[in-house]
Residue, then its C-alpha position, 0 to 999 in steps of 0.5 A: m464466716l469467710p476464712i481470713p486470708y493468710s497475708d491478713a491474718l499474719a499481719l494481724a498477728q504481727a500487730q498484735a504481738a507489736i501491741a503486746a510488746v509495748k503494753a504497759q512498758a515505758s514509752g508504750l501503751a497504757s492498759l486497761d483494768a476490768n473496768s476499762l480504767v487506766v492502770q499506769n500513773p500518768a507520766n505527767a503526775v507528780d508527788t509534789a505540786t508543780a505547774s501544769k502537772i497532775v498531783k498525786r496522792d502521797a504515801s500517806g494518802d494525802i493530796a500534796v499542797l499546791s504552791t501559790a505565786t503571790a501571798g493572799n492566793n487561795a491554794i488547796g490544802k491537804t486533807e489530814a484525818g478529815s481536817l484541812a491543813t494550811t499553806n504559808a500564803g493560803t488554804v482551802f480553809q481561808a478559801r472557804t471561810g475567808l479566815y486564816s488559821i491560828g495555832t499549832g498547824g495553822d497559817y500563824a502561830d498567833v493573832a499578833a503574827m497574823i495582823a503583822a502579816g497584813k491579815y485581819r480575819g482568823r480562826l483558832v485552830a488550837n489553844v494559842t498563847e500571845d507573846s506581845n500586844i496585838t495592834v490593830d489598824a483601820n482594817g480591824l480584827y474579826l476572830e473566832l475562838a472555835g472552842f479554843t482558849l486565847t491566853m493573853g497574860a498581860y498583853q493587850i489588844h491596842q488600836s492605832t486608829t479608830t477601828r472595829i474588833e469582833i470576837h466570837g466563841p465558843g472559847e475562852v479569853d484568859y487575861t491577867a493584868v499587872n497594872a490597875g486601869y489596863p483593860w484587855i481591849y485598850t481603845d486609847t479614847k478612840e471610839t472603837i467598835v467591839i463586838v463580843d459573843g459567846f465566850t468566857f472572859d477569864n480575868n485572873s488579875g489581881v487589880k481593878g480596872s481590868a475590864l474586857a474594854e475601855s470605857s471609850a469603846i462602843v461595846t456589844a456584848s451577848n451570851m458572855v460569861f465574865d469570870a471575875p477576880n476576887v478584886v474590889g473594882e471601883v466605878d471607873y475601874p470595873t473587873g468585867l464590863y465598862l459600858v458607856n455606849g452600847c449594850a449587854t445581853n444575856i450575861e452571866i457574872v461569876g464571883g471570884g470571892s468575897n472581895t469581888a465587886y464592881v464587875i459591871s460599871a454602866w455609865g450608859g447604854v442597856i444591860s439585860n438578863i444578868r445572872h450571877k454565880g459564885t461569891f461576891s462582896t456583901t458591902a459593895p456592888t457587883v453592878a453599878a449603873y450611873g446612867g445605864v439601863i438594867n432589865g433582868l437580874g437573877g441568881n445570886v445577885s450581889i448589892v446593886a448601885l444605881s444613880y442618875l435615873s438609872p432604871l433597874s427592872n425585873a430583878r430577883n434575889i437581890r441581896s441588897i441595894l447600895g444605901a447610897s444609891e441616888s435617882g435610881v429607879y427600880a421596878f419588879c424587883t425582889v430584895a432579900s436583905s435589909v436596906t438602909l437608904t441614904g440617897d435622894y430621889n430613888v423611885f421603887d415600883s412594884c418591888i418586894f423587900n423581904a427584910l426591914v427597909t430604913v430610909s435615913s434621916g436626910a434622905v429625901r424625896n424617895h418614892f415607893t409605889n405598889c411595893q411590899f415590905i415583908a418586915g416593914i419600913s421606917i421613913s423620914d423626910q419627904t417620903m412618899l409611899t403610894a398603895c404600899r403594903a407593910g407585912a405578909a400577904a396573909g396580914s395579921g402580923a406586926a409589920t407597919i409603916t414608921v414615920a421616924a422623923g422629919t417632915g412632909t411625908v406622904l402615905t396614900g392608899c397603904l395597908t399595914d399589919a399594924a397601926i402606922s406610927d407617926a413621930g414626923t412633922d406635917t405627915v399626910i396620911t390618906g386612905c391607909a388601913v390596917y388589914 
């Protein structure tokens, strides 16, 4: 290697000295670390987000929030302990989910505030207590409870026009109506679509008619828990679900005490897979159907009332059936307590009655097919029994069919423990036997 001429070496040394003098100095040159990465902060970097600037992390290690020019723009939120914090107009949370956050630390303090700001899709990020009614317009409401509790007090959801309301769990809605006939979602006769799924509707009201939604709502309810108050409702004033149109699937009813009755009132629609827990009235129905279809009842089922050809199927451990039921259709049901039937035109198919069944005088054209009466049945006035059994499966007991009075009773192909007792008029007995 040839030696560097003196003049060139001098120039190189001077250049190196000049570079060293400005390295890592203001208005000088940046230095690199062992990984060839720039050590100094860029002069353009700022702590607070500013247009055309590079954002640095703050003292807590968080990236500062970007400002937004107009409401609704999606800004980047700061990361705190792995969660997304919010801005006044938009967030990473909103950008990624399409939902505004509601609750402490969120975009809005409560649901009403979000709606008032012209936003209609939200998710709770904390427990929220409303301090006013929530008024929904044609844009509707989409809400995720996300495991939190929405406490309404006596405040309701109102509609200014026909709309759609959709609320998803998990979580809980606490409602405490003060006046009878004030449901939580008040549709004011508008056919609002209401979709609820996967949360508990905890009704702490002391009045009837405090159900989840008004009768004009088209309700789809699934995987819901109705925690009912210790209140006797009415057919038109239930405390859980008022179903005229729509359907309810996988429902649990929690009874609040010995006065709990008329939790579900179905004038139409379909209800399936209902489970009962807790304590209920023994003299009034928990579920009343006057045109609806019910499939599947289980648990501590209270009295059921059916009318207007409402069918009930696959019900187990029903304590009793309301005696005044009329034009109900019961299939594959098990009834634990005695039944005194005073209504007309009821149909029972493949049901098991573990206690005495009495069809009162004047109750006409009730029809039992393939039913078993463990303790027997007493009938009158145009009652029809087809292929029924009176007594336990083993036979040799004292249970029988007793025609107490009335005219026109028809017994066909029935088996009894003891001989049929007939005190009626014009009774027709065909193919029956003691076994």
